[in-house]
N, C-alpha and C positions, 0 to 999 in steps of 0.2 A: 619219711612219711609212709604210713601204711595206706593200703588201698582197699576200699570197701565197695564191692559190687553188689547191687540188690536187683534181683529179678522180681519185679513187682507183680503182685496178683491182687485180685479183688478182696480175697479173704486172708491168704497167707502169702508171704514173700520169702524167696530163697536168698540167703546172704552168704557171700564168700569174702573172707578177710585175708589179705596177703600182707606180709611184711615188706619193708623196702627192698629186700633181696628177692622178692617174688615167691617166697615159701608160703604155703597156706597155713594160716594161724587158726582159723576158725571157719566152720561151715555149719549153718543152722537154718531152721525155718522159724519165722516170727509172724504173728498176726500183723497184718499191714497196719491196723489202727494203733498198734503198740510200738511201731518203729521209732517213735520219738524217744521212748525209754531206752531202746537199744543204742541209738546214736548218741544219746547223752552220756552213756557209759564208756564210749570209745575215746581214745586219744585223738588229737587233731589228725584227720585223715582226708584223703580224696574220695568222695562218695560218687559212685558212677551208677546211673540209672538210665533205662531206656525211656523214650517218650511214650507215656501211657496216660490214662485219665488221672492216675494218682501221682504222676511224676512231679508236678510243680508243687503240690502240697508237701510231699516228702522233701523236695528241695528246700522249701521254706524251713522245715524242721531241722534239716541238716545244717543250713546256714546259721540258724539260731544257736545251734550247738557248737559253732566254731569250726565247721568243716569246709573244705573246698567242695564244690559240686560240679559235676559234669552230667548234663542231660543229653544223652547221645541220640541223634536223630534215628528214627526207626529204619529209615532207608539206608543207614550206614552199618547197622549192626551185623548184617549178614557178611559184609566184606571183612568184618573183624573176627569172624569165626563162629558166630552164633548160628546154630543149626547146620554146622558143617557136616558133610557126608550124609545128609538126610536124617541125622539123629538130633533131636531137639528135646531137651528136658530142662527144667528150671535149674537144676544143679549144674549141668554142663554150660548153660547160658551164663550163669553167675561166674563160673570159673573162667570162661572165655573173656568176659568183660574185665574182670580183675587182672587177668594175665596181660591183656593189652594195655591196661592203665599203667602197669608197672614199666612197660617199654616206651610208651609215647604219652604225650600230653593230649589226651583225647579232645576233639572239638565238641563244643556244647552249643545247643540252641539257646536263644535268649530266654532267660527265666523271667516271665512277665511279673510285674508287681501285682499285689492283691487287688489294687484299684483297677488295673487293666483287666484282670480276669473277671472282676465283678461287672464291669461295663460290657464285656463280651457276653456274659451270661444274660444280662438284662436285654441287650439287643437281640440275642439269639432266641430268647423266650418270646419276644414280640414277633419275630420273623416266623416262628413256628405257628403262632396263631394266624398270621396272615396267610401262610401256606395252607393251613387247614380250611380257612374260609374260602380260599380260591378253589380248593377241591370240592367243597360242598356246593358252591355256586355252579361250577362246571357240571356237577352231577345233575343238578336241577335243569340247567340249560339243555343237557343232553336228553333228559326225559321230555322236555317241552318240544324239542325238535322231532322226537319220535312221533309226537302227536300233532306235528305240523303247526305248532303254536309258536308265534314269534313274540318276544317281549321287547318293548321299547328300550332305547338307550337310557343310561343314567348311571348314577354312582352305585358302587357296590354296597354302600351303606343302606341304600333304599331298595336293594334287589328283592328282598323278601316281601316288602309291601307291594312292589310293582307286580311280582309274580302272583300274589293273592288276588290283586285287582284283576289280572288277566284271567284267572281261573274262577272268578266269583260266580259266573253263571252256571258252570258245570259243577262247581264245588272242588275243593282241594282234597285230593286223596290223603288218607292218614299218613302214608309213608313219605309223601312229599311235604306234608305239614311238619313232620318231625325234623326234616332237613332244614326247612325254612326257620323253624324255631331255633335250631342249632346255629344257623347263620346269624340270627339276631343276638344270641347269647355270646357268640365268639366276637361279634362286632363290638359289643359292650366291653369285653376284655381287651380288645385291641385299642379302643379309645382310652381305657385306663392306662395301658402300657405306653401309649403315645404321650399321655400327659406326664407320666413318670419320666420318660426320656426328655421331654421338653423342660421339665423342672431341673433335671440333672445338667442339661446343656446350658440352661440359663444361669445356673449357680457356678459353672466352671468358667474361669476367665479365658482359658485356651479355646474352649468350644465357642464362646461368644465371639472371639476374634475370627475364628474360622467361618462362622456363620455370616460374616460380613461379605463373603464371596458369593456372587450370584449363583443361585441354584443349590447352595449348600444349606441344609436344614439340620435339625437336631440329630436325625438318624445318621446322616453322613458324617457330621462333625464328631459325634460320639464314637462311631465305628472307626474313624481315622485315628482318633486319640487312643482308643483301646488297642488298635493294631500296632501303632508305632511305640506306644508306652512312654518313650522319651526321645525327643528330637536329637539328643546328643549321640545316639547310637549311629547316626548317619552323617557322613561327611558332606553330602551335597544333595540337592534335589534329584539329581539323576540316580543317586543310590536309592532314594525312596521309590522312585518310579520303577526301578528294576526290582526292588524288594516286593512291590505290589503286583508284579507280573504284567506291567503295562508297557514293556519295551519289547522290540522284535527279538526273536531268537536267531540263531545262526547254525547252519549245518554245512560247514566248509571242510575241505580236506584237500591237501596238496594244492594243485592249481585251481581247483573248483571252489568258487565263492558263491554261497547261496544264503540269502536272508529268508527267514521263515516268519510265521505269524507271531502273535504275542506269546511270550513264554508262559503266561498264566501261572507263574509261580506265586507263592505267598497266599494271603487270605482271600478267597474268592468273594466273600461277602463285601469286602471293602471295594474291590473292583466293581462289583455290581452297583454299590451305592454311588461310586464316583461316576459311573456311566449314567445312572438315573439323574444325578445332579447335573450332568452335562446336558442331558435332554431338557431338563427344567430350565437351565440358563439359556439354552438355544431358543426355547419357545417364549420365555418371558422377558429376556434381556437381549434382544437382537442387536442393540446398539452398543453393547459393552465391547471394549477392545479385544478381549480374549475370544468373545463369540464371533466378532468380525474376522479375527484371525482364522477361526475354525471354518467360517463361511468361505474363505479363500481356499482352504484345503478341500472343501466339498466341491468346489467348481472343478477341481482337477481329479480328485480321487473318489468322490461320492460322499453322501451324507453319513453313512454308517462309519466309514473310516475316519471322517472328520470328527464324529462324536467321540470315538476312542482316542483320537489325538487330543481332543479337548479334555477328556478325562485324565490323560497323562499330564497335560499342562496344568490342570487343576490340582493334581497331586503335588506337583512341584511348588505351586503357589501356596497351597495350604502349609506345606513344610516350611517355606520361607516366612510366612506369617507367624508360625509357631516359634521358629528360631529367633526372629527379630522382634518378637513381642509387638507386632504391628497389626493393623487392620487393613483390609483391602482398599487399595487406591487405584482406581481404573486408569488414571493418567500415568501413574508410575508403571503400571502394567503395560500400557501401550508403548512406552519407551523401551521396555525390556523384552517384550515378546519377540521382536525381530521378525524377519521374513518367515512366512509359513514354509514348512518342509515340503519337499517334492513327494 
């Protein structure tokens, strides 16, 4: 089998093709958007690319052309010789990856399905809007504090109206009015994005089952499904918890044993969504068995640690529901949760 290494670029990509014996057969540059044409012209090969924005789309094209694909983690490529001795060029990088591919079966990250990538993009677009609205609101709040003006509590959705009411006597300065108008426009877009997510989650049977868990709504369910892509990738709930970075790390050597905080590996947005879902369940379903379990943890370790523990437990429950094609049963959960950890 020949080995095709592609150093991907936004416009052009460098290609290095080696035969089974490791000899270089071809080196060339191709427009990235035309790589499908190049890959279709090649015999069945192992195609190696580094994780970049274009990597998964190129992987789709390579798989469709009948090739094996390895998407190498960006954190690994330097140990494979990319950028060695402080010299890094596209040609040298492609040569290094193809040479290593001839010697070993390179590890590959999971290549997410098109559906998974679409869901991540939809969730990410909504989160960007929420972040922008938060920045706009904080800017106005800062300006109000400079003028010793306090605005009453309320929903972010009504912030612009409440700010105008507070400034009605003195009038709203034009620069503040522009920000308030932007907040209202962004809020409308957030509402539309939320409705889209709700429709997606409602139409997806897996998301519907996941949303039977207390605190889990369309955002958390969709983020979870998009991150895992397929439950068969994981052997157990503990593997999912570790993948999402919700398990403690370890820094041990020789006779020294030391546990550290969360590894925070994997997608941070999913961790954030699970923590928010845990807070929601904590506040709205205090009598649920898994929340009572977290309350016992809080008595010994504090509420913040308990919430993270509940998020970890919730990730395992969501995985089990997906795997077993079941909905949340609090009585079954009470029997399986067992004693709270120390």
